[in-house]
Backbone of each chain as nested JSON, in Angstrom:
{
  "chains": [
    {"id": "A", "residues": [
      {"number": 1, "name": "MET", "atoms": {"N": [0.847, -22.079, -24.516], "CA": [1.414, -22.976, -23.337], "C": [0.023, -23.448, -22.652]}},
      {"number": 2, "name": "PRO", "atoms": {"N": [-0.358, -24.619, -22.97], "CA": [-1.608, -25.1, -22.27], "C": [-1.197, -25.619, -20.872]}},
      {"number": 3, "name": "ALA", "atoms": {"N": [-2.023, -25.444, -19.858], "CA": [-1.638, -26.012, -18.601], "C": [-1.512, -27.627, -18.59]}},
      {"number": 4, "name": "GLY", "atoms": {"N": [-0.526, -28.081, -17.764], "CA": [-0.444, -29.387, -17.747], "C": [0.218, -30.093, -18.728]}},
      {"number": 5, "name": "ARG", "atoms": {"N": [0.7, -29.342, -19.799], "CA": [1.494, -29.99, -20.91], "C": [2.755, -30.765, -20.402]}},
      {"number": 6, "name": "TYR", "atoms": {"N": [3.04, -31.706, -20.812], "CA": [4.346, -32.361, -20.56], "C": [5.486, -31.457, -21.192]}},
      {"number": 7, "name": "PRO", "atoms": {"N": [6.55, -30.978, -20.364], "CA": [7.476, -30.126, -20.986], "C": [8.398, -30.852, -22.013]}},
      {"number": 8, "name": "ARG", "atoms": {"N": [8.64, -30.177, -23.045], "CA": [9.449, -30.871, -24.229], "C": [10.454, -29.981, -24.639]}},
      {"number": 9, "name": "PRO", "atoms": {"N": [11.671, -30.07, -24.329], "CA": [12.708, -29.253, -24.759], "C": [13.049, -29.374, -26.295]}},
      {"number": 10, "name": "PRO", "atoms": {"N": [13.328, -28.181, -26.854], "CA": [13.721, -28.255, -28.311], "C": [15.159, -28.913, -28.491]}},
      {"number": 11, "name": "SER", "atoms": {"N": [15.324, -29.643, -29.647], "CA": [16.762, -30.268, -29.854], "C": [17.69, -29.096, -30.351]}},
      {"number": 12, "name": "ARG", "atoms": {"N": [17.201, -28.091, -30.963], "CA": [17.982, -26.988, -31.313], "C": [17.431, -25.769, -30.806]}},
      {"number": 13, "name": "ALA", "atoms": {"N": [18.201, -24.662, -30.746], "CA": [17.881, -23.303, -30.103], "C": [17.527, -22.231, -31.166]}},
      {"number": 14, "name": "ASP", "atoms": {"N": [17.378, -22.71, -32.375], "CA": [16.953, -21.74, -33.581], "C": [15.83, -20.84, -33.226]}},
      {"number": 15, "name": "GLY", "atoms": {"N": [14.989, -21.45, -32.538], "CA": [13.611, -20.799, -32.176], "C": [13.749, -19.622, -31.124]}},
      {"number": 16, "name": "LEU", "atoms": {"N": [14.912, -19.803, -30.473], "CA": [15.117, -18.949, -29.215], "C": [16.213, -17.866, -29.805]}},
      {"number": 17, "name": "ALA", "atoms": {"N": [16.878, -18.055, -30.903], "CA": [18.077, -17.239, -31.126], "C": [17.618, -15.687, -31.561]}},
      {"number": 18, "name": "GLU", "atoms": {"N": [16.426, -15.569, -32.24], "CA": [16.214, -14.161, -32.541], "C": [15.29, -13.438, -31.547]}},
      {"number": 19, "name": "ILE", "atoms": {"N": [15.105, -14.111, -30.36], "CA": [14.311, -13.555, -29.333], "C": [15.166, -12.419, -28.683]}},
      {"number": 20, "name": "VAL", "atoms": {"N": [14.783, -11.094, -28.51], "CA": [15.471, -10.223, -27.721], "C": [14.767, -9.814, -26.531]}},
      {"number": 21, "name": "LEU", "atoms": {"N": [15.527, -9.805, -25.408], "CA": [14.777, -9.472, -24.177], "C": [15.852, -8.335, -23.46]}},
      {"number": 22, "name": "PRO", "atoms": {"N": [15.219, -7.553, -22.75], "CA": [15.946, -6.683, -21.97], "C": [16.621, -7.164, -20.837]}},
      {"number": 23, "name": "ASP", "atoms": {"N": [17.813, -6.584, -20.269], "CA": [18.409, -7.241, -19.068], "C": [17.941, -6.296, -18.018]}},
      {"number": 24, "name": "GLN", "atoms": {"N": [18.527, -6.481, -16.842], "CA": [18.225, -5.78, -15.606], "C": [18.271, -4.306, -15.711]}},
      {"number": 25, "name": "ASP", "atoms": {"N": [19.212, -3.894, -16.676], "CA": [19.492, -2.252, -16.873], "C": [18.644, -1.816, -18.098]}},
      {"number": 26, "name": "GLY", "atoms": {"N": [18.021, -2.659, -18.693], "CA": [16.973, -2.152, -19.971], "C": [17.69, -2.36, -21.136]}},
      {"number": 27, "name": "HIS", "atoms": {"N": [18.899, -2.78, -21.176], "CA": [19.689, -3.166, -22.487], "C": [19.247, -4.339, -23.111]}},
      {"number": 28, "name": "ASP", "atoms": {"N": [18.899, -4.175, -24.429], "CA": [18.483, -5.492, -25.223], "C": [19.47, -6.433, -25.362]}},
      {"number": 29, "name": "VAL", "atoms": {"N": [19.078, -7.57, -25.121], "CA": [20.035, -8.715, -25.391], "C": [19.391, -9.897, -26.387]}},
      {"number": 30, "name": "ARG", "atoms": {"N": [20.035, -10.052, -27.546], "CA": [19.557, -11.144, -28.392], "C": [19.92, -12.423, -27.895]}},
      {"number": 31, "name": "LEU", "atoms": {"N": [19.12, -13.306, -27.667], "CA": [19.518, -14.689, -27.157], "C": [20.591, -15.304, -27.884]}},
      {"number": 32, "name": "GLY", "atoms": {"N": [20.424, -15.363, -29.203], "CA": [21.492, -15.994, -29.972], "C": [22.921, -15.562, -29.892]}},
      {"number": 33, "name": "ASP", "atoms": {"N": [23.009, -14.377, -29.332], "CA": [24.403, -13.807, -29.158], "C": [25.019, -14.327, -28.003]}},
      {"number": 34, "name": "LEU", "atoms": {"N": [24.281, -15.001, -27.105], "CA": [24.841, -15.602, -25.898], "C": [25.616, -16.808, -26.21]}},
      {"number": 35, "name": "TRP", "atoms": {"N": [25.296, -17.56, -27.146], "CA": [26.127, -18.784, -27.36], "C": [26.99, -18.582, -28.781]}},
      {"number": 36, "name": "THR", "atoms": {"N": [27.134, -17.565, -29.216], "CA": [27.892, -17.375, -30.652], "C": [29.299, -18.085, -30.371]}},
      {"number": 37, "name": "ASP", "atoms": {"N": [30.036, -17.895, -29.351], "CA": [31.526, -18.258, -29.29], "C": [31.741, -19.222, -28.292]}},
      {"number": 38, "name": "ARG", "atoms": {"N": [30.73, -19.581, -27.461], "CA": [30.92, -20.626, -26.461], "C": [29.721, -20.982, -25.94]}},
      {"number": 39, "name": "PRO", "atoms": {"N": [29.567, -22.247, -25.294], "CA": [28.264, -22.778, -24.871], "C": [27.72, -21.667, -23.863]}},
      {"number": 40, "name": "ALA", "atoms": {"N": [26.306, -21.684, -23.772], "CA": [25.518, -20.811, -22.805], "C": [24.571, -21.77, -22.03]}},
      {"number": 41, "name": "ALA", "atoms": {"N": [24.345, -21.458, -20.818], "CA": [23.305, -22.167, -19.906], "C": [22.231, -21.098, -19.631]}},
      {"number": 42, "name": "LEU", "atoms": {"N": [21.127, -21.343, -20.19], "CA": [20.046, -20.386, -19.94], "C": [19.192, -20.997, -18.967]}},
      {"number": 43, "name": "VAL", "atoms": {"N": [18.898, -20.339, -17.852], "CA": [17.978, -20.783, -16.863], "C": [16.919, -19.959, -16.713]}},
      {"number": 44, "name": "TRP", "atoms": {"N": [15.601, -20.607, -16.972], "CA": [14.355, -19.846, -16.761], "C": [13.834, -20.085, -15.477]}},
      {"number": 45, "name": "LEU", "atoms": {"N": [13.758, -18.859, -14.697], "CA": [13.22, -18.878, -13.309], "C": [11.711, -19.123, -13.412]}},
      {"number": 46, "name": "ARG", "atoms": {"N": [11.324, -19.76, -12.305], "CA": [9.787, -19.746, -12.207], "C": [9.117, -18.362, -11.927]}},
      {"number": 47, "name": "HIS", "atoms": {"N": [9.867, -17.544, -11.171], "CA": [9.516, -16.345, -10.923], "C": [10.482, -15.55, -10.344]}},
      {"number": 48, "name": "TYR", "atoms": {"N": [10.463, -14.201, -10.277], "CA": [11.477, -13.493, -9.353], "C": [10.981, -13.419, -7.983]}},
      {"number": 49, "name": "GLY", "atoms": {"N": [11.362, -14.357, -7.153], "CA": [10.893, -14.545, -5.875], "C": [11.671, -15.466, -4.933]}}
    ]},
    {"id": "B", "residues": [
      {"number": 1, "name": "MET", "atoms": {"N": [22.273, -20.778, -7.663], "CA": [22.804, -20.848, -9.085], "C": [24.016, -19.819, -9.137]}},
      {"number": 2, "name": "ASP", "atoms": {"N": [23.643, -18.624, -8.55], "CA": [24.703, -17.483, -8.535], "C": [26.057, -17.796, -7.895]}},
      {"number": 3, "name": "ARG", "atoms": {"N": [26.017, -18.645, -6.958], "CA": [27.136, -18.983, -6.158], "C": [28.103, -19.921, -7.043]}},
      {"number": 4, "name": "ALA", "atoms": {"N": [27.373, -20.601, -8.17], "CA": [28.194, -21.437, -8.949], "C": [28.616, -20.816, -10.215]}},
      {"number": 5, "name": "ARG", "atoms": {"N": [28.601, -19.394, -10.155], "CA": [29.015, -18.671, -11.514], "C": [30.389, -18.886, -11.851]}},
      {"number": 6, "name": "SER", "atoms": {"N": [31.292, -18.865, -10.922], "CA": [32.737, -19.204, -11.158], "C": [32.992, -20.564, -11.804]}},
      {"number": 7, "name": "ASP", "atoms": {"N": [32.248, -21.444, -11.251], "CA": [32.432, -22.807, -11.842], "C": [31.962, -22.874, -13.322]}},
      {"number": 8, "name": "PHE", "atoms": {"N": [30.888, -22.222, -13.659], "CA": [30.454, -22.219, -15.042], "C": [31.449, -21.377, -15.919]}},
      {"number": 9, "name": "LYS", "atoms": {"N": [31.948, -20.285, -15.342], "CA": [32.912, -19.489, -16.021], "C": [34.257, -20.436, -16.348]}},
      {"number": 10, "name": "ALA", "atoms": {"N": [34.661, -21.018, -15.319], "CA": [35.804, -22.069, -15.526], "C": [35.527, -23.102, -16.58]}},
      {"number": 11, "name": "ALA", "atoms": {"N": [34.234, -23.646, -16.658], "CA": [33.948, -24.55, -17.555], "C": [33.689, -23.965, -19.047]}},
      {"number": 12, "name": "GLY", "atoms": {"N": [33.872, -22.667, -19.184], "CA": [33.752, -22.079, -20.414], "C": [32.317, -21.778, -20.838]}},
      {"number": 13, "name": "VAL", "atoms": {"N": [31.415, -21.615, -19.875], "CA": [29.965, -21.682, -20.27], "C": [29.365, -20.322, -19.606]}},
      {"number": 14, "name": "LYS", "atoms": {"N": [28.794, -19.622, -20.567], "CA": [28.063, -18.224, -20.183], "C": [26.697, -18.649, -19.381]}},
      {"number": 15, "name": "LEU", "atoms": {"N": [26.541, -18.099, -18.272], "CA": [25.322, -18.528, -17.431], "C": [24.492, -17.222, -17.349]}},
      {"number": 16, "name": "VAL", "atoms": {"N": [23.177, -17.243, -17.815], "CA": [22.309, -16.386, -17.952], "C": [20.857, -16.66, -17.165]}},
      {"number": 17, "name": "LEU", "atoms": {"N": [20.303, -15.901, -16.308], "CA": [18.988, -16.149, -15.828], "C": [17.988, -15.446, -16.557]}},
      {"number": 18, "name": "ILE", "atoms": {"N": [16.905, -16.009, -16.726], "CA": [15.746, -15.285, -17.336], "C": [14.506, -15.363, -16.383]}},
      {"number": 19, "name": "GLY", "atoms": {"N": [13.801, -14.259, -16.334], "CA": [12.619, -14.374, -15.452], "C": [11.415, -13.727, -16.014]}},
      {"number": 20, "name": "GLN", "atoms": {"N": [10.337, -13.739, -15.442], "CA": [9.002, -13.2, -15.867], "C": [9.185, -11.758, -15.271]}},
      {"number": 21, "name": "GLY", "atoms": {"N": [8.704, -10.75, -15.856], "CA": [8.606, -9.492, -15.329], "C": [9.233, -8.475, -16.17]}},
      {"number": 22, "name": "THR", "atoms": {"N": [9.556, -7.258, -15.573], "CA": [10.287, -6.045, -16.326], "C": [11.543, -6.053, -15.922]}},
      {"number": 23, "name": "PRO", "atoms": {"N": [12.39, -5.128, -16.592], "CA": [13.781, -5.044, -16.232], "C": [13.861, -4.453, -14.883]}},
      {"number": 24, "name": "ARG", "atoms": {"N": [12.905, -3.626, -14.319], "CA": [13.026, -3.124, -12.965], "C": [12.886, -4.183, -11.948]}},
      {"number": 25, "name": "GLN", "atoms": {"N": [12.034, -5.156, -12.303], "CA": [11.741, -6.265, -11.405], "C": [12.933, -7.227, -11.438]}},
      {"number": 26, "name": "ALA", "atoms": {"N": [13.561, -7.339, -12.46], "CA": [14.865, -8.149, -12.675], "C": [15.935, -7.5, -11.683]}},
      {"number": 27, "name": "ALA", "atoms": {"N": [16.051, -6.188, -11.752], "CA": [17.028, -5.429, -11.154], "C": [16.773, -5.617, -9.54]}},
      {"number": 28, "name": "GLU", "atoms": {"N": [15.506, -5.554, -9.17], "CA": [15.141, -5.591, -7.742], "C": [15.418, -7.068, -7.252]}},
      {"number": 29, "name": "PHE", "atoms": {"N": [15.079, -7.958, -8.117], "CA": [15.375, -9.422, -7.776], "C": [16.886, -9.637, -7.602]}},
      {"number": 30, "name": "ARG", "atoms": {"N": [17.743, -9.144, -8.48], "CA": [19.119, -9.234, -8.356], "C": [19.596, -8.599, -6.991]}},
      {"number": 31, "name": "ARG", "atoms": {"N": [19.085, -7.406, -6.58], "CA": [19.598, -6.64, -5.484], "C": [19.21, -7.387, -4.266]}},
      {"number": 32, "name": "ARG", "atoms": {"N": [17.899, -7.879, -4.131], "CA": [17.38, -8.44, -3.079], "C": [18.07, -9.782, -2.806]}},
      {"number": 33, "name": "GLN", "atoms": {"N": [18.423, -10.637, -3.905], "CA": [19.009, -11.928, -3.705], "C": [20.684, -11.791, -3.563]}},
      {"number": 34, "name": "GLY", "atoms": {"N": [21.003, -10.673, -3.959], "CA": [22.524, -10.408, -3.929], "C": [23.059, -11.292, -5.149]}},
      {"number": 35, "name": "ILE", "atoms": {"N": [22.387, -11.21, -6.198], "CA": [22.972, -11.917, -7.399], "C": [23.71, -10.983, -8.217]}},
      {"number": 36, "name": "GLN", "atoms": {"N": [24.803, -11.629, -8.863], "CA": [25.626, -10.846, -9.786], "C": [25.503, -11.285, -11.152]}},
      {"number": 37, "name": "LEU", "atoms": {"N": [24.865, -12.35, -11.508], "CA": [24.554, -12.878, -12.747], "C": [23.671, -11.975, -13.504]}},
      {"number": 38, "name": "PRO", "atoms": {"N": [23.731, -11.899, -14.831], "CA": [22.821, -10.995, -15.626], "C": [21.537, -11.838, -15.525]}},
      {"number": 39, "name": "VAL", "atoms": {"N": [20.398, -10.91, -15.382], "CA": [19.064, -11.416, -15.376], "C": [18.226, -10.789, -16.311]}},
      {"number": 40, "name": "LEU", "atoms": {"N": [17.723, -11.586, -17.397], "CA": [16.991, -10.972, -18.394], "C": [15.52, -10.981, -18.01]}},
      {"number": 41, "name": "ALA", "atoms": {"N": [14.701, -10.06, -18.64], "CA": [13.289, -9.88, -18.275], "C": [12.348, -10.256, -19.518]}},
      {"number": 42, "name": "ASP", "atoms": {"N": [11.58, -11.356, -19.143], "CA": [10.764, -11.77, -20.402], "C": [9.317, -11.667, -19.758]}},
      {"number": 43, "name": "HIS", "atoms": {"N": [8.755, -10.551, -19.96], "CA": [7.332, -10.102, -19.515], "C": [6.433, -10.926, -20.11]}},
      {"number": 44, "name": "ASP", "atoms": {"N": [6.479, -11.197, -21.352], "CA": [5.476, -11.882, -22.179], "C": [5.654, -13.41, -22.191]}},
      {"number": 45, "name": "ARG", "atoms": {"N": [6.784, -13.773, -21.612], "CA": [7.092, -15.232, -21.522], "C": [7.283, -15.923, -22.861]}},
      {"number": 46, "name": "VAL", "atoms": {"N": [7.812, -15.042, -23.935], "CA": [8.075, -15.603, -25.185], "C": [9.106, -16.617, -25.184]}},
      {"number": 47, "name": "SER", "atoms": {"N": [10.22, -16.379, -24.557], "CA": [11.184, -17.429, -24.475], "C": [10.973, -18.65, -23.704]}},
      {"number": 48, "name": "TYR", "atoms": {"N": [10.061, -18.411, -22.735], "CA": [9.628, -19.669, -21.939], "C": [8.934, -20.653, -22.953]}},
      {"number": 49, "name": "LYS", "atoms": {"N": [8.064, -20.002, -23.788], "CA": [7.274, -20.839, -24.684], "C": [8.4, -21.494, -25.69]}},
      {"number": 50, "name": "ALA", "atoms": {"N": [9.33, -20.784, -26.217], "CA": [10.202, -21.217, -27.245], "C": [11.101, -22.344, -26.688]}},
      {"number": 51, "name": "ALA", "atoms": {"N": [11.228, -22.34, -25.277], "CA": [12.174, -23.242, -24.484], "C": [11.404, -24.451, -24.181]}},
      {"number": 52, "name": "GLY", "atoms": {"N": [10.085, -24.369, -24.326], "CA": [9.327, -25.674, -24.167], "C": [8.82, -25.832, -22.6]}},
      {"number": 53, "name": "THR", "atoms": {"N": [9.002, -24.742, -21.936], "CA": [8.673, -24.809, -20.455], "C": [7.079, -25.123, -20.24]}},
      {"number": 54, "name": "LYS", "atoms": {"N": [6.825, -25.605, -19.045], "CA": [5.485, -26.073, -18.754], "C": [4.867, -24.986, -17.868]}},
      {"number": 55, "name": "VAL", "atoms": {"N": [3.614, -24.91, -18.218], "CA": [2.616, -24.111, -17.223], "C": [1.926, -25.128, -16.426]}},
      {"number": 56, "name": "GLY", "atoms": {"N": [2.199, -25.138, -15.043], "CA": [1.796, -26.138, -14.145], "C": [0.352, -26.117, -13.902]}},
      {"number": 57, "name": "GLY", "atoms": {"N": [-0.21, -27.308, -13.364], "CA": [-1.509, -27.437, -12.926], "C": [-1.46, -27.365, -11.349]}},
      {"number": 58, "name": "VAL", "atoms": {"N": [-2.605, -27.441, -10.628], "CA": [-2.683, -27.406, -9.134], "C": [-1.805, -28.415, -8.462]}},
      {"number": 59, "name": "THR", "atoms": {"N": [-1.662, -29.58, -8.931], "CA": [-0.753, -30.738, -8.287], "C": [0.647, -30.463, -8.589]}},
      {"number": 60, "name": "ASP", "atoms": {"N": [0.98, -29.66, -9.597], "CA": [2.344, -29.275, -9.934], "C": [2.799, -28.305, -8.914]}},
      {"number": 61, "name": "LEU", "atoms": {"N": [1.967, -27.503, -8.415], "CA": [2.323, -26.311, -7.558], "C": [2.372, -26.602, -6.074]}},
      {"number": 62, "name": "PHE", "atoms": {"N": [1.212, -27.481, -5.681], "CA": [0.93, -27.672, -4.4], "C": [0.886, -29.103, -3.799]}},
      {"number": 63, "name": "SER", "atoms": {"N": [1.535, -30.007, -4.5], "CA": [1.528, -31.397, -3.983], "C": [2.425, -31.392, -2.62]}},
      {"number": 64, "name": "PRO", "atoms": {"N": [2.071, -32.412, -1.789], "CA": [2.82, -32.53, -0.585], "C": [4.439, -32.556, -0.882]}},
      {"number": 65, "name": "GLN", "atoms": {"N": [4.692, -33.287, -2.017], "CA": [6.127, -33.262, -2.301], "C": [6.737, -32.128, -2.65]}},
      {"number": 66, "name": "THR", "atoms": {"N": [5.965, -31.335, -3.389], "CA": [6.406, -29.937, -3.793], "C": [6.578, -28.943, -2.678]}},
      {"number": 67, "name": "VAL", "atoms": {"N": [5.625, -28.943, -1.694], "CA": [5.708, -28.269, -0.428], "C": [6.951, -28.609, 0.338]}},
      {"number": 68, "name": "ALA", "atoms": {"N": [7.085, -30.005, 0.446], "CA": [8.196, -30.383, 1.383], "C": [9.622, -29.931, 0.764]}},
      {"number": 69, "name": "LYS", "atoms": {"N": [9.678, -30.097, -0.403], "CA": [10.921, -29.678, -1.298], "C": [11.147, -28.225, -0.926]}},
      {"number": 70, "name": "GLY", "atoms": {"N": [10.076, -27.449, -1.119], "CA": [10.202, -26.019, -0.966], "C": [10.715, -25.647, 0.637]}},
      {"number": 71, "name": "LEU", "atoms": {"N": [10.221, -26.314, 1.507], "CA": [10.393, -26.095, 2.982], "C": [11.904, -26.417, 3.232]}},
      {"number": 72, "name": "LEU", "atoms": {"N": [12.354, -27.625, 2.613], "CA": [13.859, -28.043, 2.743], "C": [14.703, -26.971, 2.093]}},
      {"number": 73, "name": "ALA", "atoms": {"N": [14.391, -26.472, 0.858], "CA": [15.151, -25.477, 0.316], "C": [15.423, -24.174, 1.114]}},
      {"number": 74, "name": "THR", "atoms": {"N": [14.23, -23.845, 1.775], "CA": [14.179, -22.646, 2.667], "C": [15.167, -22.952, 3.813]}},
      {"number": 75, "name": "ALA", "atoms": {"N": [15.038, -24.266, 4.313], "CA": [15.939, -24.517, 5.335], "C": [17.347, -24.509, 5.063]}},
      {"number": 76, "name": "ARG", "atoms": {"N": [17.7, -25.021, 3.932], "CA": [18.977, -25.126, 3.45], "C": [19.695, -23.844, 2.958]}},
      {"number": 77, "name": "THR", "atoms": {"N": [18.912, -22.933, 2.283], "CA": [19.273, -21.655, 1.806], "C": [18.972, -20.268, 2.828]}},
      {"number": 78, "name": "GLY", "atoms": {"N": [18.173, -20.497, 3.601], "CA": [17.676, -19.456, 4.394], "C": [16.863, -18.368, 3.716]}},
      {"number": 79, "name": "ARG", "atoms": {"N": [16.515, -18.771, 2.404], "CA": [15.761, -17.818, 1.564], "C": [14.353, -18.264, 1.479]}},
      {"number": 80, "name": "THR", "atoms": {"N": [13.452, -17.238, 1.627], "CA": [12.032, -17.544, 1.609], "C": [11.622, -17.086, 0.284]}},
      {"number": 81, "name": "GLN", "atoms": {"N": [10.403, -17.588, -0.211], "CA": [9.834, -17.156, -1.43], "C": [8.985, -15.72, -1.077]}},
      {"number": 82, "name": "THR", "atoms": {"N": [9.142, -14.9, -1.969], "CA": [8.39, -13.653, -1.78], "C": [7.29, -13.481, -2.836]}},
      {"number": 83, "name": "ARG", "atoms": {"N": [6.641, -12.37, -2.817], "CA": [5.549, -12.328, -3.76], "C": [5.931, -12.73, -5.091]}},
      {"number": 84, "name": "THR", "atoms": {"N": [4.868, -13.433, -5.745], "CA": [5.179, -14.074, -7.069], "C": [4.977, -12.83, -8.173]}},
      {"number": 85, "name": "VAL", "atoms": {"N": [5.829, -12.697, -9.059], "CA": [5.672, -11.812, -10.156], "C": [5.424, -12.639, -11.331]}},
      {"number": 86, "name": "GLY", "atoms": {"N": [4.586, -12.236, -12.18], "CA": [4.233, -12.927, -13.421], "C": [3.106, -13.99, -13.25]}},
      {"number": 87, "name": "HIS", "atoms": {"N": [3.258, -14.926, -14.305], "CA": [2.268, -15.992, -14.297], "C": [2.618, -16.98, -13.085]}},
      {"number": 88, "name": "PRO", "atoms": {"N": [1.63, -17.22, -12.138], "CA": [1.929, -17.919, -10.868], "C": [2.057, -19.52, -11.222]}},
      {"number": 89, "name": "SER", "atoms": {"N": [1.68, -19.993, -12.38], "CA": [1.695, -21.197, -12.752], "C": [2.87, -21.728, -13.47]}},
      {"number": 90, "name": "GLN", "atoms": {"N": [3.589, -20.625, -14.059], "CA": [4.69, -20.852, -15.091], "C": [5.968, -21.545, -14.328]}},
      {"number": 91, "name": "LEU", "atoms": {"N": [6.355, -22.635, -14.921], "CA": [7.492, -23.39, -14.423], "C": [8.846, -22.968, -15.085]}},
      {"number": 92, "name": "GLY", "atoms": {"N": [9.93, -23.394, -14.615], "CA": [11.214, -22.855, -15.25], "C": [11.885, -24.06, -15.936]}},
      {"number": 93, "name": "GLY", "atoms": {"N": [13.125, -24.025, -16.234], "CA": [14.036, -25.026, -16.781], "C": [15.313, -24.38, -17.189]}},
      {"number": 94, "name": "THR", "atoms": {"N": [16.097, -25.309, -17.701], "CA": [17.397, -25.017, -18.274], "C": [17.797, -25.675, -19.433]}},
      {"number": 95, "name": "LEU", "atoms": {"N": [18.414, -24.857, -20.449], "CA": [18.95, -25.412, -21.636], "C": [20.343, -24.904, -21.728]}},
      {"number": 96, "name": "VAL", "atoms": {"N": [21.213, -25.899, -22.051], "CA": [22.659, -25.639, -22.328], "C": [22.724, -25.748, -23.746]}},
      {"number": 97, "name": "ILE", "atoms": {"N": [23.198, -24.552, -24.45], "CA": [23.14, -24.52, -25.874], "C": [24.66, -24.232, -26.474]}},
      {"number": 98, "name": "ALA", "atoms": {"N": [24.931, -25.138, -27.495], "CA": [26.317, -25.098, -27.971], "C": [26.397, -23.966, -29.0]}},
      {"number": 99, "name": "PRO", "atoms": {"N": [27.596, -23.537, -29.372], "CA": [27.63, -22.497, -30.402], "C": [27.094, -22.753, -31.743]}},
      {"number": 100, "name": "ASP", "atoms": {"N": [26.866, -24.017, -32.126], "CA": [25.98, -24.256, -33.34], "C": [24.575, -24.323, -33.101]}},
      {"number": 101, "name": "ALA", "atoms": {"N": [24.177, -23.863, -31.91], "CA": [22.643, -23.832, -31.657], "C": [22.142, -25.196, -31.141]}},
      {"number": 102, "name": "ARG", "atoms": {"N": [22.85, -26.138, -31.193], "CA": [22.4, -27.377, -30.595], "C": [22.094, -27.495, -29.114]}},
      {"number": 103, "name": "VAL", "atoms": {"N": [21.009, -28.06, -28.743], "CA": [20.813, -28.034, -27.209], "C": [21.591, -29.217, -26.742]}},
      {"number": 104, "name": "MET", "atoms": {"N": [22.595, -28.978, -26.03], "CA": [23.527, -29.975, -25.399], "C": [22.791, -30.633, -24.293]}},
      {"number": 105, "name": "TRP", "atoms": {"N": [22.182, -29.882, -23.356], "CA": [21.578, -30.675, -22.305], "C": [20.332, -29.783, -21.905]}},
      {"number": 106, "name": "SER", "atoms": {"N": [19.322, -30.474, -21.325], "CA": [18.014, -29.667, -21.085], "C": [17.556, -30.354, -19.732]}},
      {"number": 107, "name": "HIS", "atoms": {"N": [16.774, -29.472, -18.971], "CA": [16.058, -29.876, -17.929], "C": [14.866, -28.838, -17.643]}},
      {"number": 108, "name": "LEU", "atoms": {"N": [13.65, -29.361, -18.019], "CA": [12.603, -28.68, -17.742], "C": [11.616, -29.005, -16.737]}},
      {"number": 109, "name": "ALA", "atoms": {"N": [11.384, -28.157, -15.798], "CA": [10.633, -28.514, -14.474], "C": [9.252, -29.23, -14.825]}},
      {"number": 110, "name": "GLN", "atoms": {"N": [9.087, -30.35, -14.073], "CA": [7.825, -31.026, -14.109], "C": [6.856, -30.547, -13.14]}},
      {"number": 111, "name": "ASP", "atoms": {"N": [7.468, -29.941, -11.917], "CA": [6.521, -29.333, -10.941], "C": [7.388, -28.128, -10.334]}},
      {"number": 112, "name": "ALA", "atoms": {"N": [6.788, -27.493, -9.38], "CA": [7.257, -26.207, -8.894], "C": [8.563, -26.479, -8.125]}},
      {"number": 113, "name": "SER", "atoms": {"N": [8.889, -27.713, -7.642], "CA": [10.018, -28.005, -6.905], "C": [11.198, -28.646, -7.66]}},
      {"number": 114, "name": "ASP", "atoms": {"N": [10.939, -28.824, -8.949], "CA": [11.751, -29.66, -9.912], "C": [12.829, -28.738, -10.513]}},
      {"number": 115, "name": "ASN", "atoms": {"N": [13.932, -28.325, -9.709], "CA": [14.99, -27.472, -10.219], "C": [16.342, -28.187, -10.453]}},
      {"number": 116, "name": "ALA", "atoms": {"N": [16.918, -28.065, -11.535], "CA": [18.286, -28.87, -11.754], "C": [19.368, -28.046, -10.898]}},
      {"number": 117, "name": "PRO", "atoms": {"N": [19.919, -28.991, -10.072], "CA": [21.161, -28.249, -9.255], "C": [22.324, -27.849, -10.19]}},
      {"number": 118, "name": "PRO", "atoms": {"N": [23.081, -26.784, -9.858], "CA": [24.099, -26.303, -10.773], "C": [25.084, -27.588, -10.867]}},
      {"number": 119, "name": "GLU", "atoms": {"N": [25.346, -28.348, -9.847], "CA": [26.507, -29.455, -9.995], "C": [25.988, -30.439, -11.134]}},
      {"number": 120, "name": "GLU", "atoms": {"N": [24.785, -30.687, -11.277], "CA": [24.147, -31.548, -12.306], "C": [24.254, -30.922, -13.791]}},
      {"number": 121, "name": "ILE", "atoms": {"N": [24.144, -29.601, -13.712], "CA": [24.205, -29.083, -15.073], "C": [25.758, -28.92, -15.495]}},
      {"number": 122, "name": "LEU", "atoms": {"N": [26.656, -28.716, -14.433], "CA": [28.138, -28.615, -14.835], "C": [28.521, -30.11, -15.208]}},
      {"number": 123, "name": "GLY", "atoms": {"N": [27.963, -30.947, -14.587], "CA": [28.469, -32.376, -14.81], "C": [28.094, -32.735, -16.218]}},
      {"number": 124, "name": "ALA", "atoms": {"N": [26.938, -32.484, -16.628], "CA": [26.513, -32.667, -18.045], "C": [27.27, -31.923, -18.952]}},
      {"number": 125, "name": "ILE", "atoms": {"N": [27.551, -30.638, -18.754], "CA": [28.642, -29.878, -19.684], "C": [30.031, -30.549, -19.694]}},
      {"number": 126, "name": "ARG", "atoms": {"N": [30.445, -30.874, -18.583], "CA": [31.801, -31.557, -18.628], "C": [31.881, -32.85, -19.394]}},
      {"number": 127, "name": "GLU", "atoms": {"N": [30.654, -33.489, -19.233], "CA": [30.642, -34.861, -19.911], "C": [30.567, -34.647, -21.415]}},
      {"number": 128, "name": "ALA", "atoms": {"N": [29.817, -33.556, -21.797], "CA": [29.601, -33.337, -23.23], "C": [30.965, -32.922, -23.916]}},
      {"number": 129, "name": "ALA", "atoms": {"N": [31.841, -32.223, -23.074], "CA": [33.032, -31.603, -23.535], "C": [34.153, -32.618, -23.622]}},
      {"number": 130, "name": "ALA", "atoms": {"N": [33.902, -33.848, -22.88], "CA": [35.02, -34.885, -22.768], "C": [35.082, -35.693, -24.016]}}
    ]}
  ]
}
């Protein structure tokens, strides 16, 4: 992620689908499972603040 | 964003927040902000990279426009920014993803003040569904 790079969204989320992140309780969530049966809006926060 | 969660639910869209840090920091963020939405913890910013988000430069973080927008947001919401957790120059964004993995709508921040309001995201979702 070079500084100053113009942001470019992907046209498909295949590269996100296999990423697994813990939720606030420490339970693993596979991102691809979020949009299996309905659309999902994923919001990346700048920071927790 | 959390206040619009019922609107997203009514639109048939799952809304999830992702932040930099640990699950413990995500839980503390939820508690402090009174958020009920799920918050995922991406300490290594792997999903930020895959989503195409930007790591800002100095002008993306501290321009007069960015500072002014931040002050207006504080006045509007009554919330002030607390200590930064994670990479201080990391910017955010939003992707709306369809069940076939197609990105239906996107907004990636150009600077620290560039956040898509929930009503704009909802409008795009309703337009795509029409």
